[in-house]
PAVEXFI-955630 format. One record per residue (C-alpha): residue in three letters; chain; x, y, z. Coordinates in nm, 3 decimals, padded with zeros to 5 digits. Layout:
BEGIN
     r   c         x         y         z
   Ala   A         X         Y         Z
...
end
This chain:
BEGIN
     r   c         x         y         z
   Unk   A    09.474    15.611    16.238
   Unk   A    09.300    15.316    16.075
   Unk   A    09.082    15.114    16.309
   Unk   A    09.131    14.784    16.126
   Unk   A    09.420    14.540    16.105
   Unk   A    09.707    14.637    15.877
   Unk   A    09.516    14.942    15.751
   Unk   A    09.268    14.732    15.552
   Unk   A    08.921    14.588    15.590
   Unk   A    08.885    14.245    15.430
   Unk   A    08.530    14.117    15.385
   Unk   A    08.414    13.780    15.254
   Unk   A    08.061    13.677    15.159
   Unk   A    07.942    13.325    15.086
   Unk   A    07.618    13.130    15.060
   Unk   A    07.705    12.815    15.256
   Unk   A    07.408    12.608    15.132
   Unk   A    07.346    12.477    15.484
   Unk   A    07.610    12.556    15.745
   Unk   A    07.593    12.217    15.920
   Unk   A    07.671    12.041    15.593
   Unk   A    07.939    12.295    15.496
   Unk   A    08.105    12.253    15.836
   Unk   A    08.157    11.883    15.763
   Unk   A    08.300    11.950    15.417
   Unk   A    08.558    12.221    15.478
   Unk   A    08.398    12.545    15.600
   Unk   A    08.557    12.518    15.946
   Unk   A    08.904    12.479    15.798
   Unk   A    08.839    12.765    15.555
   Unk   A    08.726    12.994    15.838
   Unk   A    09.032    12.908    16.045
   Unk   A    09.257    13.009    15.756
   Unk   A    09.082    13.320    15.625
   Unk   A    09.232    13.665    15.665
   Unk   A    08.889    13.828    15.652
   Unk   A    08.786    14.076    15.920
   Unk   A    08.418    14.019    15.841
   Unk   A    08.246    13.710    15.702
   Unk   A    07.886    13.730    15.576
   Unk   A    07.698    13.401    15.543
   Unk   A    07.371    13.321    15.370
   Unk   A    07.143    13.016    15.359
   Unk   A    07.267    12.897    15.699
   Unk   A    06.947    12.689    15.738
   Unk   A    06.996    12.615    16.108
   Unk   A    06.918    12.749    16.453
   Unk   A    07.228    12.864    16.646
   Unk   A    07.196    12.577    16.897
   Unk   A    07.204    12.325    16.612
   Unk   A    07.547    12.435    16.492
   Unk   A    07.875    12.286    16.611
   Unk   A    08.070    12.541    16.813
   Unk   A    08.359    12.556    16.568
   Unk   A    08.115    12.670    16.299
   Unk   A    07.850    12.858    16.496
   Unk   A    08.056    13.031    16.766
   Unk   A    08.421    12.993    16.663
   Unk   A    08.694    13.130    16.886
   Unk   A    08.812    13.477    16.789
   Unk   A    08.486    13.585    16.624
   Unk   A    08.182    13.785    16.735
   Unk   A    07.886    13.614    16.570
   Unk   A    07.524    13.712    16.513
   Unk   A    07.285    13.460    16.359
   Unk   A    06.949    13.558    16.212
   Unk   A    06.764    13.231    16.146
   Unk   A    06.435    13.214    15.960
   Unk   A    06.110    13.152    16.145
   Unk   A    06.049    12.873    15.892
   Unk   A    06.277    12.595    16.015
   Unk   A    06.549    12.473    15.783
   Unk   A    06.521    12.763    15.542
   Unk   A    06.723    13.075    15.461
   Unk   A    06.913    13.224    15.757
   Unk   A    07.193    13.481    15.749
   Unk   A    07.490    13.540    15.978
   Unk   A    07.770    13.787    16.038
   Unk   A    08.112    13.698    16.181
   Unk   A    08.329    13.994    16.286
   Unk   A    08.676    14.001    16.442
   Unk   A    08.582    14.300    16.654
   Unk   A    08.259    14.342    16.846
   Unk   A    08.002    14.546    16.652
   Unk   A    07.880    14.873    16.797
   Unk   A    07.524    14.778    16.701
   Unk   A    07.344    14.490    16.534
   Unk   A    07.011    14.495    16.352
   Unk   A    06.813    14.195    16.228
   Unk   A    06.578    14.272    15.939
   Unk   A    06.512    14.607    15.777
   Unk   A    06.178    14.709    15.922
   Unk   A    05.961    14.483    15.706
   Unk   A    05.649    14.328    15.855
   Unk   A    05.665    14.048    15.600
   Unk   A    06.036    13.973    15.582
   Unk   A    06.205    14.057    15.912
   Unk   A    06.146    13.704    16.043
   Unk   A    06.253    13.532    15.722
   Unk   A    06.627    13.509    15.790
   Unk   A    06.726    13.725    15.496
   Unk   A    06.900    14.032    15.636
   Unk   A    07.127    14.127    15.925
   Unk   A    07.356    14.427    15.961
   Unk   A    07.630    14.532    16.200
   Unk   A    07.781    14.872    16.266
   Unk   A    08.159    14.870    16.275
   Unk   A    08.387    15.175    16.294
   Unk   A    08.307    15.388    15.991
   Unk   A    08.104    15.126    15.803
   Unk   A    07.779    14.933    15.829
   Unk   A    07.816    14.580    15.691
   Unk   A    07.514    14.365    15.607
   Unk   A    07.453    14.006    15.499
   Unk   A    07.168    13.963    15.250
   Unk   A    06.992    13.656    15.114
   Unk   A    06.747    13.781    14.852
   Unk   A    06.468    13.534    14.761
   Unk   A    06.548    13.313    14.463
   Unk   A    06.207    13.317    14.296
   Unk   A    06.051    13.095    14.031
   Unk   A    05.862    13.234    13.732
   Unk   A    05.486    13.191    13.749
   Unk   A    05.476    13.104    14.119
   Unk   A    05.419    13.275    14.453
   Unk   A    05.794    13.254    14.510
   Unk   A    05.849    13.507    14.230
   Unk   A    05.577    13.733    14.369
   Unk   A    05.753    13.716    14.706
   Unk   A    06.083    13.807    14.542
   Unk   A    05.927    14.111    14.378
   Unk   A    05.774    14.228    14.706
   Unk   A    06.109    14.186    14.879
   Unk   A    06.292    14.383    14.610
   Unk   A    06.043    14.670    14.632
   Unk   A    06.079    14.699    15.009
   Unk   A    06.453    14.643    15.007
   Unk   A    06.533    14.916    14.756
   Unk   A    06.355    15.164    14.981
   Unk   A    06.565    15.038    15.273
   Unk   A    06.887    15.070    15.074
   Unk   A    06.812    15.433    14.994
   Unk   A    06.724    15.514    15.354
   Unk   A    07.033    15.335    15.485
   Unk   A    07.262    15.519    15.246
   Unk   A    07.113    15.856    15.336
   Unk   A    07.120    15.791    15.710
   Unk   A    07.476    15.661    15.699
   Unk   A    07.595    15.956    15.491
   Unk   A    07.454    16.192    15.752
   Unk   A    07.658    16.004    16.014
   Unk   A    07.973    16.000    15.801
   Unk   A    07.953    15.623    15.752
   Unk   A    07.989    15.394    15.451
   Unk   A    07.761    15.098    15.373
   Unk   A    07.846    14.750    15.242
   Unk   A    07.571    14.498    15.163
   Unk   A    07.716    14.156    15.085
   Unk   A    07.534    13.843    14.993
   Unk   A    07.345    13.625    14.753
   Unk   A    07.136    13.871    14.552
   Unk   A    06.999    13.590    14.329
   Unk   A    07.017    13.809    14.018
   Unk   A    07.278    13.806    13.743
   Unk   A    07.294    14.169    13.642
   Unk   A    07.452    14.158    13.297
   Unk   A    07.528    13.906    13.025
   Unk   A    07.884    13.888    13.154
   Unk   A    07.745    13.759    13.483
   Unk   A    07.634    13.417    13.361
   Unk   A    07.772    13.173    13.108
   Unk   A    07.447    13.069    12.939
   Unk   A    07.268    13.402    12.928
   Unk   A    07.088    13.325    12.600
   Unk   A    06.900    13.034    12.756
   Unk   A    06.806    13.214    13.078
   Unk   A    06.628    13.530    12.967
   Unk   A    06.291    13.394    13.085
   Unk   A    06.419    13.238    13.408
   Unk   A    06.419    13.390    13.754
   Unk   A    06.759    13.537    13.824
   Unk   A    06.799    13.690    13.478
   Unk   A    06.457    13.836    13.405
   Unk   A    06.458    14.182    13.247
   Unk   A    06.264    14.329    13.539
   Unk   A    06.510    14.183    13.792
   Unk   A    06.806    14.322    13.602
   Unk   A    06.633    14.659    13.576
   Unk   A    06.585    14.655    13.954
   Unk   A    06.960    14.610    13.999
   Unk   A    07.009    14.897    13.754
   Unk   A    06.811    15.108    14.000
   Unk   A    07.015    14.989    14.299
   Unk   A    07.333    15.087    14.115
   Unk   A    07.205    15.413    13.962
   Unk   A    07.376    15.714    14.117
   Unk   A    07.051    15.911    14.102
   Unk   A    06.849    15.641    14.279
   Unk   A    07.005    15.362    14.488
   Unk   A    07.345    15.522    14.471
   Unk   A    07.547    15.200    14.522
   Unk   A    07.839    15.036    14.340
   Unk   A    07.892    14.672    14.238
   Unk   A    08.242    14.653    14.382
   Unk   A    08.376    14.340    14.213
   Unk   A    08.245    14.449    13.873
   Unk   A    08.409    14.789    13.922
   Unk   A    08.740    14.608    13.984
   Unk   A    08.690    14.370    13.689
   Unk   A    08.490    14.569    13.433
   Unk   A    08.572    14.371    13.119
   Unk   A    08.569    14.005    13.220
   Unk   A    08.320    13.722    13.205
   Unk   A    08.215    13.655    13.564
   Unk   A    08.398    13.594    13.787
   Unk   A    08.123    13.341    13.858
   Unk   A    08.022    13.265    14.216
   Unk   A    07.764    12.984    14.182
   Unk   A    07.759    12.663    13.982
   Unk   A    07.478    12.410    13.975
   Unk   A    07.555    12.069    14.121
   Unk   A    07.387    11.923    13.814
   Unk   A    07.594    11.807    13.519
   Unk   A    07.948    11.937    13.489
   Unk   A    07.869    12.304    13.547
   Unk   A    08.162    12.358    13.784
   Unk   A    08.415    12.171    13.572
   Unk   A    08.303    12.365    13.264
   Unk   A    08.286    12.693    13.459
   Unk   A    07.925    12.729    13.345
   Unk   A    07.829    12.953    13.634
   Unk   A    07.644    13.261    13.748
   Unk   A    07.770    13.570    13.929
   Unk   A    07.493    13.634    14.180
   Unk   A    07.694    13.700    14.498
   Unk   A    07.790    14.065    14.531
   Unk   A    07.961    14.328    14.741
   Unk   A    07.738    14.633    14.693
   Unk   A    07.869    14.945    14.864
   Unk   A    07.846    15.319    14.881
   Unk   A    08.085    15.493    14.637
   Unk   A    08.328    15.610    14.903
   Unk   A    08.402    15.257    15.020
   Unk   A    08.398    15.116    14.666
   Unk   A    08.670    15.364    14.575
   Unk   A    08.893    15.209    14.844
   Unk   A    08.860    14.853    14.712
   Unk   A    09.201    14.736    14.594
   Unk   A    09.141    14.366    14.532
   Unk   A    08.836    14.151    14.474
   Unk   A    08.830    13.782    14.392
   Unk   A    08.628    13.461    14.405
   Unk   A    08.777    13.182    14.615
   Unk   A    08.692    12.909    14.368
   Unk   A    08.776    12.556    14.482
   Unk   A    09.051    12.380    14.291
   Unk   A    08.829    12.080    14.217
   Unk   A    08.464    11.984    14.235
   Unk   A    08.542    11.744    14.521
   Unk   A    08.690    12.024    14.735
   Unk   A    08.376    12.239    14.730
   Unk   A    08.187    12.284    15.056
   Unk   A    07.901    12.478    14.893
   Unk   A    07.759    12.530    14.546
   Unk   A    07.866    12.894    14.591
   Unk   A    08.223    13.018    14.636
   Unk   A    08.339    13.287    14.879
   Unk   A    08.368    13.637    14.734
   Unk   A    08.639    13.844    14.904
   Unk   A    08.722    14.212    14.871
   Unk   A    09.009    14.400    15.034
   Unk   A    08.938    14.765    15.116
   Unk   A    09.240    14.990    15.179
   Unk   A    09.119    15.232    15.442
end
């Protein structure tokens, strides 16, 4: 018998671009109306005590916040309808476990994680940091997949990966080949994450929509990027193949208008028929 509501597991991931600000602009109402069983947040940028209760500890949800040691930066959270069997903050990294970039929860049959991969900037220490994170994180992904397989569990890592994998994943790919987020070495790293003989994971939304541009998940606040749908797809559901094979629907909850946005990212939701 399935251990989730209605025989499905619905998971949403979204970079909120500051949860306190998002709460004032529509996040609370969105959360109250969502059918998701799990919500993964990134770039929360607040300590738990700084959040209004309706956003930080809403009724009906079990919540774990993993803020960054550096105040006002990063921060990831997981909201689950049912209480997790186990929660883990960080992935065993001396450098990054206090940076508010990774939290995972064990639910029946699946480990779900919220990831906020560093954004980087070419020619700066921020890009060096991103590369160090990617190196350590790929090793963690492999170990997590292997350990979970031994336990008969699936893995789902949702979040802002800050890399557009293919040309179809950003509108202006020609102009961004030398920018962080679309560098050849970053895209090659995602190739490794998704290679069956290495990382062994699947880009779930791309597998559901193999021949489309986007669907984009982030649009700059500058210019008319949102109105022109000049976006990037950098927010992913990345899962083990068994779970990916059970995905029946994946979509971006794009706001109807620029004025209705509560983040520069949009929620990415996938329904898994278990």
